[in-house]
N, C-alpha and C positions, 0 to 999 in steps of 0.2 A: 596486316600485322596486328592491328588492334583486335580483330576477331580472334586471331590465334592466341592472344593473351588470355582470353576468357577460358573458363573451365570447359572440359569436354561436354558435360551435360548441359551447359549454358544456364545453369541455375544460379542466379545471383540475387543479391539484396540491394534495393535502391535506397541510398542513404542521402539525406539532406546535408549539404555542406555550406551553411550560412543562410543569410536572409535574402529576400527577393532583390534582384538587380534589374533596373530599368534600362532597356536598350534604346537605340537612337530613334526608334519609331514610337516610343512611349509605352511599349508593352513590358510587362514584368516577366523575368525569367528566374527560375529557382535553381541555384547551383546544386548539383547532385553528383554522386559517385556510385559506381558499381563495385560491390565487395562480395567476397566469398571466402570460404574456409576450406582448408585441406587438413584432414585428420591422419596422423601417423601414430604408430605404436612402436616407439624406439626400443622397448624392452618389455617382455611379458609380465615382469614384476613391477613395472612403473606405470603411472597413469598415462592415458593417451594424451598427446600434445596436439592442440589445434592451432594452426597458423593462419593468420588473416592475410588476405591479399586485397589490394585496392587497384582498380584499373587506372585511376589518376596517377598513382605513384609509379605503376609499371610504365605508363606512357612517358612520364617525366624522365624515368631512368633510361628508357629505350631511345628517346629522341633528344636527350640532353637538355631538357627544359629546366631552367633554374628559376629561383624566385618563388617556388611554391612553398607556402607555409606548411607547418606540420598539420596534417589533416585530423579533424575531429568532428564528430557530429555537433550540431548547433547546441552549445552549452554556454549559458551565461552564468557568471559568478553572482551569487546571492548578494554579497556585500556591495558589489558595484551597482546592482540594481537599487539597493537601499540608499546608497550615496546619491545616485541620480535623483531619486524621488525626494530625498531630504533637501536637495537644493531648492526645490519648489515649495515655498512655505504655504501655498494655498491648500485648503482642505480638500483632499481628493474624495472623501467619503462623507461630506456634510449632509448628503441626502439620505444616508443610511440611518434608520431608526432602530432602537433596541426592541427586542421581543417584549410584548406587553405581558402575556401570561406565561410565566416560567415554571409554574407548578407542574410537575410530572413531565417536563420537557426533556427530551433526549436528543443528543446529536445524532444525525441521520447515519445509518450504517454505510460503510464503504461499498462501492460497486466493483464487482469483478471486472477485469479487463476483457475486452472482446475476444482476445486470442490467448491461447495457453502459453505463448511465448511473448515476453514483453521486456522492455528496458525499465529498470527500477533504480531507486536511490535508497540504499540502506541507511537506517537512522539509529537503530538500537538493537542490542541482543540482551534478553533477560536471562535470569539464572537457570531457566529450564531450556535454554537453547533456542527459544523462539526469536526469529529475526523479523523485525518490523521494517516494512518496505513501502515507500511511496512510489507511485507510478511516475516515471520521468515525464510523461506527457502531461501530468498535472502539476508540474513545478510552478507554473505561473499562478495557479490557484493558491498554492502554499504561500507564495510571496505576497499575493494579494491579501490573504488573511492576516499575515503579519503586519502589513502596512495598515490595514483597517484597524486592528486592535491597538497598534501603537498610537495611531491618531486619536482613537477614542479614549484610551486609558493613560497615556503618558502624563497628562496633567490632572488626572481624576483624583478624587478624594477616596479614601478607603470606605468600605461599607460601614454602616452605622453600628454602634456598640451592641444594639439589641439583635443584630442579625446572626443567626446560628444556622450553619449549613447542615444538611442531612446527608448521610452516606448515599452515594450515587448521584448527588446533585451536580448539575453541569455548571461550569464557571470558566473564568479566564484568569491566568496567573502571569506574573512577571518572572521570567526565568533568570538564571544567573548571568546571561549575556545582555540583560537589560531590555530584551524584547518581550512582547506579550503573546501568549499562546492559549489556545483552547484546551480545556482540561475537564476532568471528572473528579469530583471530591471523593476521597475514600474515608478518612477519619481524622479526628483531632489527635494530636500527639502529646498534649499536656492538659492538665485540669483547667488551666486558665484560658484554654482555647485560643492561644496565641500562635500556635504552630499547627499545620495540617499536612496531611499526605495526599497528593493528587497524582493522577496519571495524565500525561500530555497525550490527548487522543490522536493527534496527527503525527506523533513521533513514537509513542510507546513507552517513553521514559516515566519511571516513578520518581517523584520529586517532593522533597520536604520544603514547604513554603511557609514564610512568615505571613500571617493573615493580613497584614497591611499591604501585601503584594498580591492579594486575591480580590477579584471582583465577581459578584454574582450576576451582574448585568450580562445579557446575552446578545451578541451580534453574530451575523453570518449563520443563522439557524437553518437556512435552507441549503447550505453547502455541506455535503456529506463528509464524514471522517476521511482523512486523506491517506491513511496507511493500512496495510494488510498485515495480518499475523501469519508467518510462514515457519516451517521447519524443514531442515534438510532431509530429503529422502535418501534412504540407503545407509544411514549411519546412526548409531546410538552411543551414548557415553558409556564407558566401562563402569560397571557397578550401578548404573542408573542415575548417576549424578555428574553433571558437567563440572570439570575443574575450572578454577578461575583463570588459569593459564590458557586453557583451551577457549574459554569465552572471550578472553582478551584477544586471542589470535583471530577469532571470527569477527569481533568488532573492528579490528584493524583492517581486515580484508573487505568488509562490506560498507564501512562508513563513507558516505558520499562527501562529507566535509573534510576530506584529508587536506593536510597542509599544502597549499598551492594548487589544489585540484578541485574539481567538481565531479566526483567519481560516479560512474554508472555501473550497474550490474546487468548481466544477461540472465533473466529468470525464465524458467520453464516449469509450468505446473504439470507434474508427472502423474497425478491421480485425481480423478474427479471426486469432489466431496461437497457436502451441503453445508459444512460448518468450518470455521477456522479452528486451528491453523491449517493453511494450505501446505500440502507436501510438494516441495519444489526442488529443482536442481539449480545451482547458481554457479556461473563460470566467472573466473577472475582473469583479467588480462594484465600481463606484465608490461613493463616499459619496452620490452623487445617485441611486443605484439603477439606473444605466445599465450594462448588461452588454455587454462587448466581448470577442471572441475573442482569446486571448493570441497565437496565431500571426499574426493580422492586425496586432496591435500591434507585433510584432517586425518585420513587413514594412514598417512605417512608419519604422523606424530606418534612416537612410541608410547603405548599404554594408555591412550586417550579415548579412542573410539573403536567400535567393532562394526563391520559391514553387515547389514541385515537386509532381508527382502521385505519383511513386514514390520513396519515401524510402530513402536509402542509410544504413544503420545503421553508425555509427562503433563501433569496438571499445572497450568500456568499460575503464577503468583497472584494475579488478580482474582481468579476463581477461588483460590484458597481463602482469600480474605472475604469475598462476597461474590457469589455466583452471578450477580447482576452487574458486576463492574465491567466485564468483558463485553465487547460489541460483536454483533454478527456481521453478515454481509448479504448483499443482494445480487441477483444474477445480472449479466451484462444487459444493458438497455433498460434497466428498471427506471432510471431517472431520465425523463424526456428532455429536460433542460439542463445543459451542462455548462453554459456560459456563466462564470462566477459573477460577472458584472450584472447580468440580468437577474441572477438569483439574489442579489443584494437590493434590487429595486423594490420600492414599496408595492404591495399588492392592494388593489382597490377592494377586492372582495376575496380575501383569503379563504380557501376551501379547507374545511376541517376534514382531515384525512381519517376516514373510518375504516378500521380493519375488517375486512370481510373474508369469510372462509371460501377460498377458490374451489370450484367444483371441476370435475373432469369433463372436458369436451372430447368425447370419444371420436368424433369425426376429425378433429384437429390432431388427436393422438394417432390416428391411422390404425386403430385396433378394431378388428371385426370379430363377430361371434365365432367361437370355436378356435380362435387363434391363441397360441401359447404366449404367455406374457411373463417376464421375469419380475418378481415382486419381492418385497422385504416385509417380514412379519412385524407388525406393530403391536398387536395385542390379541390375547385369546380370551373370548368371553365365555365360551362353553365348548363342549365336545363337538358341537355342530356349527359354531359361529366363530370365525376369526376375522380380525381386521388386518389388512395388508396395505402397503404403499407401493405404487409402481416404481420399479427401480431398474428399468431396462435402459442401460447406457446408450443403446442404439437410437433412442427417441429423445431428442433434446427437449421437446415439449414436456414430456413426463418428468424428466430430470429437474427441469426448472419448476414444475408444479410441486414436486416433492420438497424442493428447497423453500418454496413459498410457505408450505404448511409448517415446516420446521421453524422458519423465521417467525411465523405468526405465533407458534407455541412459545417461543422464547420471549417475544414481546409481552404476551399475556402473563407469563410467569414473572417477568420483571415488574409488571404492574401490580400483581398480587403480592410480591415481596415488599413493595412500597406501602401497601395497605396494612 
């Protein structure tokens, strides 16, 4: 009977349902569930409806098993974690030291997820419709950063009177919720330099901060930025400008910190790109378990968006202010160490990272003489000399190599802007 409950193609998703449980023999077992989706098109003029199925729920219903709590992937409430940690008054991060040389320091760029489909936590939507998303798998790192900065700055004194921040300088700020977050300084908002504008790099929010709530001391410098910039593929705002009502609608749908919830998004990268924002599709699940595409939901709003095949990316607010304010991204696997606790440990001999120009390993690329190769024109020097970049999507090595060149150019340009 259980086998017959599964879909005909037997393609299911293995989902974790809670923490490890120790059995009588002392071994740990991880509670899991098998889930799958069924897609139906109720009407040719309405968006497709995706219904989720859970093998655990089907078995409970079939065999009359009671006492099964509402199923959800392992999600912990941020506030509960903070309360638990606040009960222990010992310093969790007493061993963590600030960065000595902060001149020209930049928070590390975020890393792309290893799969084009991932679970995310929406944090913010800007005026250009960019949706900032954290990886759900990195939620523990986000919490760790908040605990670290709260411990270091909650009783700290403001920076000295002679301290003046420069545009694009990294810092930490106390937000309106009383917690401390990593930020990037944009500009002063008054002649007295008592108010400043910053962007919270792990969330995407622009924030007006009192300078007494800003610290230029840097902690967690080896932990990359925790959010990606994305845009919905397939839709554009009517007239090229998003209405505030539509932006509020998107914010309501994607915000993970909904009242009484810790909300997650299903995100799929629909187009390979070497730079942010990522073109994505986002699905939204209702309380009834029905999953509907967010872009299709926007298309149902009268006069707000149009469906398009090729997306025209609007210039983001940060780039309009200063093209060095936005951050790039690195390919999956770029950072070898991902454990945030180890990244906070002191380094005996810190290695100075020197940017080198990566060359093409033709053997690794699998390209032989005489083979046709898809390229992208980079520059024309003369009638007989052109510069091209390999752009064959079939070769992951060449795609990642191109991304490295583009990121190197961005870093060099940012350094030049500072000079």
